[in-house]
N, C-alpha and C positions, 0 to 999 in steps of 0.2 A: 838124641832123645832126652827128654826130661825124666830123670830118675826120681820117683816119689817114695820108694821103699825106705822105711825107717827115717824118713825126713818129714819135716813139718810143712803142711800146706794150710794156709788160711782160706776160709770160705765164708763170704758174707751172705746174708739172707738165707741162713741155713736152718731155720726153725721149721721149714715146710718146703714142699714143692721141689723144684730143680736143685736148689742149694742143698737141701737135705739129702737128696739122692746122689749128688756129686760127692758129698762127704762120705756117704756109705760106700760108694764105688772106690774112692781113694783107699779106704780102710780094707774093704773086702777084696777088691781085685788087684790092688797094688801094694798092700801092706804098708801104707803110709800113715803117719801121724797126722791128726787133724785138729786145727784150732778153728772152732766155729763161732760165728758172730751173728747176732740178731737181737731183737728186742725182748722176746719171750723166754725168760730165764728157765721156767720149768721144762719147756720143750728142749732147750739146749742141754739141760742136765740129763734128761731122759735119753737124748741122742748120744751123748758122750758115754753114758753107762752102757748103752747098747754096743757101741763101737769097741769099747774096752773089753766087754765080756764075750762078745761074739768073735771078734777078729784079733784080739790080743795086741792091739796097737795103743799108743798113747792118744788121749783125746782130752781137750780142754775147751773152755768157752769164755767169751767176753760178751756181756750183755751191753748193748749199745743201740742208740737210735741214730742212724747215719744221716738223718736230716738235721741233726744237731752238730755244728762244727766242732764243739768241744769234745763230743763223743768220738768224732772221727780222729782227732789228734790222739785221744786216749787209746783208741784201738791200736794205732801204730806203736805207741810207747809201750803198752802192755804186751803186745805181740812179740816185740823184739827184745824185751828186757831179759828174758831167761831162755829164749829159744833161737835156734838158727833157722829162720824161715827160708824155705827154698822155693815155694810156690805160692801164688796168690790168685784166688778166683773171686773176682768182683762181680757178684751175681745179684746183690740186693737191688730191688726196684719196686716201684708202685705204678699203678696205671689208673686211667679214668676212661669210662665209656659214656659218651653223651655229647651234647652240643658244646663246642668250645666256649661259646658265650655264657654258658651256665656253669662253667668250672669256677669254683670259688678261688679267689686269688691266693688265699692261704694254702689251699690244697695244691694249687699249681706250684707255689714256692717250695712246698714240701717235696713234691715230685722232682722239681729241678735240683733241689739239694741232695735228695737221695740218689736219683738216677745219674746225675751229671757231676755235681760239685764234689760229692764224697768220692766218686770214682776217680776224678782227676787228682784230688788231693792224695788219696791213698796210693794210687799208682805212681805219683811223683815221689812220695816218700819212700816207697818200697824200691823203686828203680834206683834211686840214689843210694839206698842202703845196700842193694845188691852190688852196685858198681864199686862203692867204697870198700866192700868186703871181698871183692873179686869173686862173688858168687854167680855162677852161670845159671841163674834161676829163671823162672817163667811166670808170666802173668796172663790171666785170661779175663777178657771183658765180655760180659754177656750182653749182646745187643739183640737184634730181632730182624726177621724178614721185613718187618714194617719199616726198618731203616732204609730199605731200597724203594719203598712205595709210599707216597703220601696217603695216610689213612684217615679219611673224614670220620668224625665222631670218636677218633682217638688221636686227634691232631697233636696235642701236647706230648702224649706218650711217644708217638712215632717220631716226633721231632727230637726228643731226648735220645732215642735209639739211633737216629741218623747221626747225631753228634758223636755218640760212642763209636760208631762204625768208622767215621772219618778220623776222629782223634786217635783211636786205637791203631789204625793202620799207619797213620803218620808217625806216631810215637814209636811204633815198632821198628821203623826204619832208622830212627835216631839212636836207639839203644842196642841194636843188634850187633854192632861191632864190639860191644862190651861183653857179648855172650849172653845177653838177656833177651828172652823172646817175649813177644806180645801176641797172643792169639785172640782174635775177635770171633766169638761164636754167635751165630745169628740163626736161632731156631725159629720155626713158625709157632703156631699155637700149642700150648702145653696144658694138659688137663690138671690144673693145680688150684689151690685156694685163690690165687691171683685172678684166675678166670671167674671163679665163683663170686668174688667180691666185686668184680667189674660188672657182673650181671650177664656175662657172655656164655656161661656154661650151659644155659638152656638152648642156645643157638648153635654152638659148635660142639660136636661130640668127638671122642677119640676116633681117628680114622677119617674124619671129614676135613677137607681143606688142608691136608698135611698135618693135622693134629696128632700129637704124640703123647704118650704117657711120660711122666717125669723120669721114670726108671730108664726107659728107652733113650730119652733125650740125654740123660746123664752119661750113658755109655758112649754116645757120639761125642759129647763134650770132652770127656777124659781122653778119648782117642786123639782128638785134635790137639788137646793140651800137651800130651806127652810127646807127640810128634812135632810140636812147635809149629803148627800150621799158622800162617798169617791170618787167614780168613777161612771159616768153615761154616757152610750152610747144610744142616742135616736133612736128608729125605729128598727123594727125586722131585716131588711136587714143589717143595720149597726152593730147590735149586732152579727149577723151571721158572718160578715166579721171580727169583733174583735175576735170572737171565733176561726175562721179559722186561724187567725194569730198565735194563740197559738198551733194549731194542725198540720199545714202544714209547709213544709220547706220555709224559708223566700226567698230563691232564686227562688223557683217556683212562689211564690206570686209576687215577683218583675218582673219576666218575663211576667206573665199574665197582670199585671198592665201596663207594658211598652206598650203592644199592644193597650190598651185603650187610653193611654195618648200621644203616639207618635205624634208629631205635623203634620207630613206629611201624617198621616192616612186619 
């Protein structure tokens, strides 16, 4: 098992939603120290103060935009300068709901840089760091059930999550003999700001289509993380969808998903 108590875990995308609840769970349920990363400084300051005062752990933050390569390098440098990082949760991500042809190229590039490039770079840097220091640490990549199923009207987003799924499982096999674990966590929909910003919150509610609250989802995520699961899909319905993706034609699944996600529905 991965021991988090009194050890530092870095969590990206921690100013809201799943990342914020994962940081809370690490402090509240596992007594771990947390280094949170996101763009919104005030939210990170508030979260760190909450974790220190409520749970008596150490908490610090790094303000960074992970679509910026320079910020990605700085996050690793600052994180490892004075701390012995033992866990890394790469949760930061952005989405887009709408026709792929209407996705602005700059928005797509920012999505690719945030969801994929920063994750690859940070995981590479931290994995090397763990191996060099002989730290049997753990990393968790937050993917999605959409990694298993082509999602029309979220084509770019589901594509980035499919990359994370494949890359994470492959990388995990490469580093496991060093005692480093990689967990790919693939939740379904989560009722967070991300859903609001995408415009999907009016369509999918908590309890619908495997939707979970961020708090519930974080509990599943931390359980998978500390038990060093290679892949974990939370919730029976989400697990059923992931299984169906292996058994049914991908074209059929894409057609059925398009009906649910089509904006003019």
